[in-house]
C-alpha positions, 0 to 999 in steps of 0.5 A: 835360351829359348825366348818367349816367342819362341816357346810359348808354352814353356815361357808360361810354365816358367811364369807359373813356377816363379808366380807360385813361389813368389806368393809362397814366399810372400806369405811367410815374410813376416815371419821370424826365424825362430816361427820358421824354426818352431812347430806352429802346432804340436805334431806338426813340421816347422814352417822352415821345414815345408820352406826347405821341402819346396827346395828339396822338391825342385832338386829331386824332380830336377834329378829326375827331369835332367837325368843328372845328380843334383851337388851334395852341397845344394842338397846338404843346404836344403836338408834334402831327405833329413828334415821334412817327412824323411822317416830314419834319416831325420837330421834336421838343423838343431838351432833356428837358420837365418832367414836369408839361407831359406831364401837363398838356397829356395832361389837357388834350387828354383833357378837351377829347375828354370834353367834346365826347363829353358832348354826344353822345347814345347815340341818335348813337352810330352817326351816321357821321362822313365826313372825308378822310386822306391823300387818302382818303374815311373813314367811321366811327360816332362810337362807332367813333372813341371805340372806337378812342381806347380801343383806341389807348391800351391799345395805345400803353400796352403798347409803352410798357411793354414799352419800359420794361422792355426799358430795365431802367427798371421800377418795381422797379429804379428 
């Protein structure tokens, strides 16, 4: 495994991934399992679906950057392509799930992503990864993929926090 002084860019990116997740989880820690499961406002996905979507993104991008398929059991636990914005494969949970299930799968998926990028050297961050998505050929650098995970979580967190406020579930009122 790389150490901080050997791979400073990787170390910084890992710290950023850990930090963005910590802030996200701190912002939802006051919610009940029922609030995580209920749509915060009409026509929106539940906050829990957004959380699982973060795990889903970790899995998806890990598969892209590593070139390896992820374990089906982890995908199942994260409701991979089943809950958040998934179209015809919509198959969400039918009852509130325990808060620890969200936390566990988010830890597992993020730890797997962090573990993989720990194997990358700073000098490999500009290496290009090629893949196909929805019939289109794509290519991006490893650095872009890692950055995109950060950007995606910050964006999704903003959506969640706005929906929490709109639902009146702010920390001050709960």
